[in-house]
N, C-alpha and C positions, 0 to 999 in steps of 0.2 A: 504493500500500500504506500501511497504518497505520504499519508499522515495517519497516525492512530494515537490513541491515548488510553490510559488506564481508568478504571472507575475510582478515581481519587478526586479530592477537592469537591466532593459532592456531585460529580458528573455521572450521568446515567447512560445515555445513548444519544446518537445523532438521529433526530426524528424529523427533520425538515431541512431541505437544501434547495439551492437554485443557483445556476450559473448566470452571472450578470455580464452582458455584453451590450451596453447601451451608452451612446455618447452623452445622453442627458444625465448620466451619473458618472462623471469623470473620476471621482475618487474611488468608485467601486467597479469601474469598468474592467472586464476580464478577470473578475474574482469569482470565487466559489463561496457563496454566503450559506452558512449552515447554522443550525441551532441544536443545542443539547436540551433534552427534556427537562433538565434541572433548571434551565433559565438562561444560560449564557448563549449569546448570539455572536458568531465569528465570521470573519472573511479571510479567505486564503488566496494569495496571489502568486501566479507563476511569473518569475523574473525573466528578463530577456535572455539570460544565459542558460535557461532551462531549469534552474533551481526553483524550489518553492519556498517562499518565505513562511516562517511560522505563523499560525493563525493570529489575527488581530481581533481583540475583543471589541465589538461594536456596541453592545447593549445587553439588557437583561429583561427577559419576560418568560415566566415559567410556562410549561406545558404547551410549547409550540409543536404542532404536529405536521405542518406543511408550510412551505415558502414558495411564492410565485411572484413573477413580475407582471405588473399591469401594463399591457401593450399600449394602452391609451396615453399614459403620461410617463411610463417607465418606472413608476414607484414600486418599491418592494413591499409586498403584503405578506403578513404572517398570520396563520390561522391555527387555532387550538382552543384554548379556554377564552374565546373571544376573537375578534378580528382586529389586527393592528397594522399600522403602516410604519416602516422604518424611516426615520427622519433625522437629519443632522441637527444637533442642538446648538451648533456654533455656526451662525450664518456666515456665508462667504464674505459678505460686505463688512463684517466685523474685523477682518484681517487686513491690515494695511497693505497696499499694493507695492510699496517700495520700502527699503530699509530706512530711508530718511523719514518716511511717514510714521514709523514705529516710535520715533522720539527717543530712542536709546542713545543716539550719538549726537553730539553737538556738531560734528562734521563727519560725514561718512567717507569723505575723500581721505582724511587723515586717520579715520577710525578713533577720533578723540571722543571718549565716552562722556555722557553726562555724569554729574557728581554722584547721582544715585547708584550708578553701576560700580560694583566692587570687583576689582580684578583678582583673579586667583590662578594658580598653576597646580599641576598634579605631579606626583612622583613618577608614575608610569602611564603614559598616554595610551588610550585605546588605539589599536592598529587601524590606520586609515590610509593605507597605500602611500606612505611617505609624506602625507600632508603635514604641514606645520600649523599648529592650532594656538589660538588665544581664547581666553575664557573670561566671562564676567557673570555676575548674578546681581539681582535686584530684589529687595523686599518690598511688599506693598505698603502704602501709607498706613499709619496707625501703629498700634502697639504689638501686633503679632510678630513674633520672632522665630528663629530657627531653634528647634529642639535638638540639643547636642546629644550625641551618642558616641561613647569612646570606642565601640566595637562595630556597630552596624550603621546603616544609612542615617543621615540626618533628616529630620522631618521638617519641611518648610511649609509655611502657611499658604493658603489659597491666595493667588495673586502674585506669587513669586515667579521670577523669570530667570532663565539661564540663557546666555548668549555664547555661542561658540563660532569663531571665525576660522575659515580654512584657507590657507595658501598652499600652492603646490609648486615644488621645484620644477622648472621646465628645461633644465640643462644638467646632464650628468657630468659635464665638464666644469661648469661654473655653478656651484651650489648657491651662490648669492642671487641668482636669477630665479625669481619666483613670480607666480601669477595669482591674483585673487580668484578664488573659485566660488565660495558660498559662505553665507553667514546663517547659522541655524538658530532658531528661537524655540525654547521649550517653556511652556506656561503651565503652572500648577493651578488646577481648578479645585472646587470644593470636593469633588468625588474622584478625580483622576488627573490627567494631564494631556495636553495636545502639543504637537510640534509642527512648525512650518519652516521652510528654508527660502533664502533669497539668493538668487544667482547673480553674480557680478557681471556687468557689461564689460565688453572687451577693453574699453578705455579705463576701467577701474574707478569710475566716478559715481556709480550707483549700482544697487543690487535690486533685482526685480523678483517679486513673489513667484515661486515655482508653481506650476499647475498642481492641482490636487493629486493627479496620478503620478507625479514625479517626472523626471526627465533623465536623459543620459547624454554623454558627450565624449568624443574621442579627442584626447589632448596630445599634441605633438611634442615630444621630448627630444632635445638635442643630445646626440651621443657622439663618441669619438669616431664612429663609423658612418655617421649620418644622422638619422632620426629613428625614433620608435614611437609607437602610438600606445597611449595608456587610456583605457576606458574609465570614466568617472560617472557615478550615479548620484543624482540629486534625489533624495528620498521623497516618496509620496507622503502625504499628510498622515496616512494611517500606518505606514511602515515605521514611523518613529516609535509607535507604541509597542512594536514587536520586542524591542530590547529595553525600552524605558518602562519597566514594569513597576507596579506599586511596591512589590516585595523588594525591588532593587533600589528604590529611591524616591521618585522616579529619575532624578538626575544621577546617573550611575557613578560618577566620581565625586559626588558631594558627600564625602565621608572622611573620617579621621585618618585612615591609613593612606588615603590619596593626598589629602591637603596638608597633613602634618609633615613638615620638612625641617627637622631639627638642625640639619647641616647648614641651613641658610641663616641661622641666627635671628637677628631682629627682623629680617625679611620673611620669616616664616609666615605663610598666609594664615595658618591657624591662629598664631598669636595676634596677628593684625586684626582678624575678624573678632577675636575675643575682646581686644582693646576698643574696637568700634562699637561694642555692645550688640553684636548680631545674635547672641544666643539667649534664649528664654531663661529667666532666672539668674542670669549673669553668673554662671558657674565658674569656679576657680579652675582654670585650665593650665596644666603644666605639660608643655609639649614633650619634654624629655622623658616623661613617664608613659607616653602613649605610643601605640603601634604606628608604624610607617612602612609603606611598601618600598622596597629597594628599587632602584632603576634596573632596567634589564641589562645594562652594561656595567653595573656596579660589581666589579670582580671581588671586592672585599666581602660582599654578601655571599652566603652559601648558594650553590647552584640550585638546590631545592627551594630555598626561600624565593629566589628570583622567578623560578618556574611557577611556584604556587601563587605568587603575586600576579604574574602574567595571566594565569588561568582565572583568578578572581576578577581582574580588570576586564578581560575580554570575553569571559564566559559566565561571569557571576550574575548577570542580569536574568538569566534563565535557569542556570544550574545552581539553585539554592532552594531552601524550603519556602513553601508558599506560592510557588509559580505553577504547580501542577505538571512540571516537566516529567515526561515518561522515563527519561534516562535517570538511573538511580544515583549518579555520582554528584558530589558537592564540590563547587569550585572555590568556596571560601577558604582563604589561606590560614585562618585561625582554627580550622577544624583539623584535628590530628589526622595524619595521612592514613592510619589504620582504620579510621572511621569515615573516610571520605568516599568510600565506595568506588575506588578507581582500580586498584590492582587485583587482577584475577576475576573481575566481575564481567559477566557477558555484556557486550554492547547491544543496544537496541537494533542498530543497523549493522549486520555482519558485512565484512569485506568480501570482495569477489567480483565476478564478471556476470554477464548475462547468462552464461552457461555453467557457472561454478560459484557456489556460495561457500564461504569459509567461516566457520564459527570463530568469532573474534571476541577478545576481551577489550574492555575500555583501555586498560594498560596490560600488556604482556611483559612482565619484568624481564629485561635483558634484550627485548626484541622490538625496536621501534616499528619495523615493517609489519609486524603482526599486531600492532596496537592501534585500535580505532582512533584514539585521540591524536596520535601523531599523523596518521594517514589523512585524517580529515582537515588537519591544519596544513599539511604539506602538499595536498593535491587539490587542484581546482575541479569543479564539477558540482552536481546537484547536492552532494553531501558536505561540501566545503564549510568549514567553520572559521570565523564567524559567518553566519548565513546571509548577511546583507551588506551591500555597499562596499565590497572589496573585490578587486580583480587582479591584485598583485600579491604574491606569496610573501609572508613575513619571514624572510630567510634567517634573521637573527633569532627569532623565536624557534624556528625549526632546528637550528643548531643546538640550542640549549635543551629543547625537548628530547632530541636524539641522544645527547650526552646523558641527560638525567635518566631516561627510560633504560638506556643501556646499563647504567650503573646500578639500577634497582635490582639487577640479578644478584648483587653482592650484599643487598640490604638485609639486615637481620632485625625483625620486629621483636617486640617484647616477648610474645608467647614462644617464639623459637628460641630466644635467649634463655627464658625460664626453663624450657624443656632441657636445655643443655646444662645450665648452672644449678638449677634447683630440683633436678630429678631425684625422686625417692623421698622427698620430705613431705610433711603434711600439706594437703592441698591448700588449706587456709594460709599457711606460711608462704606459699608461692604467689599469692595475689599481689598485684602492683602496690597496693597501699600497705602491705605487711612489711615487717622488718625481720628477715630470716635470721640475721646474726646479732640482732639487738644492739647495733652500734649507733642507732639514732637516724640512720639513713634508710628510707624506704627502699624496697626492691626496685621500684621504678627509678628512684634517684641513682641507685647503684648501676642500673642498666644505662641510664643517661650518662653517667660519669665514667663508665667503663671499669668500675671497681668490682672486686670479688664479693658477692652477696653473702658468702658464708665465712668471711674473714673480718672480724671486728676491727682489725688494725688497718684494713684497706678501705678507706673512705675519703670523701671530699674533706679537705682541710682549709677552709677559708680562715684568714688571720686578720686581726685588727692591729695596725701598726701606726707609729707616729710618723707623720709626713712633715713637710716644711711648715714653719711658723706655728708649730704646735697643733696642727690639724691632725685628725685621725682619718684613716682610710682603710677600707676592706680590700684585701688582696686575695686573689684566687685565680685559677686557670679556667678561662672561658672555653669550653669544648666546642669544636666546630659543629655547626648546624643545630645547636641547642640554644635556647633562650635562657639567659641568666639575668636575674633582677635582684638587686640588694634592697631589702625592705627593713623598716624599723618600726618599733612600737614602744610605748612607755610601759606597757604591761604585757606579759606573755600571752594573755588571753586576747590581745589585739585591741583595736583594729591595726592591722599591718598596712603600712603605706610605702610605696616605692620611693627611694631617695631621688630627689629632683636634681639630677646631675647629668650632664651630657654623656659622661662615661657610662651611665647606667641605663641609657635608653634601650628598650627591648629590641633585640636584633639577633639574627643568626648568621654567624660568620663563616667564611670559607675555610679558615684555618684556626687551630687552637691559638689562644691569645692570653697572655698574662694581663689580668685586669686589675685596675686600682680605682676604687670608687670612694670619693670623699664623703665623710659622714657629716651631718649637721653639727655646727659648733654650739657649745653651751647647753647641750641637752644630754641627759642621762637616758639612754635608750637600749633596748634589746635589739639585736641585729640577726637577720637570717638572710640566706640566699635562696631564692625560689628558682628552681630549674624546670624547664618545660621541654621535653623531647619533641622532635618533629612529628 
């Protein structure tokens, strides 16, 4: 089948459907509109390259039994527990026809934003075929602010807007030669979000609203041998909602791990937003204590941390709880790998050809070519991922995925380690939270630190030492690909808080490192080191 889904998220069965091919409905032309008996109404679109975009949620009405198009006016009628007409609740006239008319920029020629727009950048941009992007967001007038979340997406109030501008390099020889392509606008409503895009004129002086159905263009790129052509898609109004899900944000990079950039110091967008009062309740935000995605080319970060962050950024809009995605794996980087449903788990779509189907795992440890995840990123076609708006392979990601999946053949998870080191002891004493040798380190910590779980003398030994000018610091070995965070408390019962220091930011390194984390001055505290395996 082209598309199928499980009986999850309350969905029951497809009970009405209609192929729409009518110029009077440009945003739904050449789509397959269908309804689930539970109430969700979807549209699925076939893309120009033969792929099918994931279904887009159009609306909700329970007990739809049939869908048909009225030949008189082209409207979509739905029958079941009553007779209904599918109508857009956002009139076309409400969307400005030009970028200038949106009022977001004082000058579209220079892209000088109005003072209400707040610029921000992200640690790991979503792959967009080498496009260079700039980002802003705006809050609506009034007292509604962003609800900060240290782990998940931030919740913005209705009326918030995100603006993302795309430039494309037009020369492989001179990377400074770029062309303006489009500026996308995503608007949060009371119940959902909608997106539109503006395509720049060839002289770069104005951007015009793209038709509801979207558009495509062949861009000529200069090369050393002459030229090459790169296809670019301007998304339809409904395609935006394919990736911009409620569970994911809906602004996909509007979260702590993307916007927190501790290495930028005072220029950290997270700190700037906090100082501007963007967050509801004005929480105390300490960027050094919060998660941050590494850049894809950050060789100081572990290979696995870079790959997992890439997967969250590029796949996390769909591959996360709450989206109803049929594939079982989770892209969120803070989910332990053993719980992410990737390794050794059968893929929904097996690999193969028209004449041969090969049973495939999402990740086959040690074999990228037998892993659906790698194949779908590294091969164009109907099953390519990400599913929309890309016609160029992300070769940097392919190299890292290849290396990571190949290396997983030598990965030892906790259960395999326990079978080797804790064989023959009481089952309860072999659990991750148990302490088989009574040395104060749990079995999971012994596994993470590479120590002997049955030798009380072999354990992690952080020390507190006197540093310069009378300051104290905690010293220990930060093991590769593990997260180490120094925490303090005034009482052993807690609460335990991470030390606010640049050296203590949560990260997973490529190599072992001797760490030194300064302790707060003038305080009598208990100290511990929290270790989190990958």
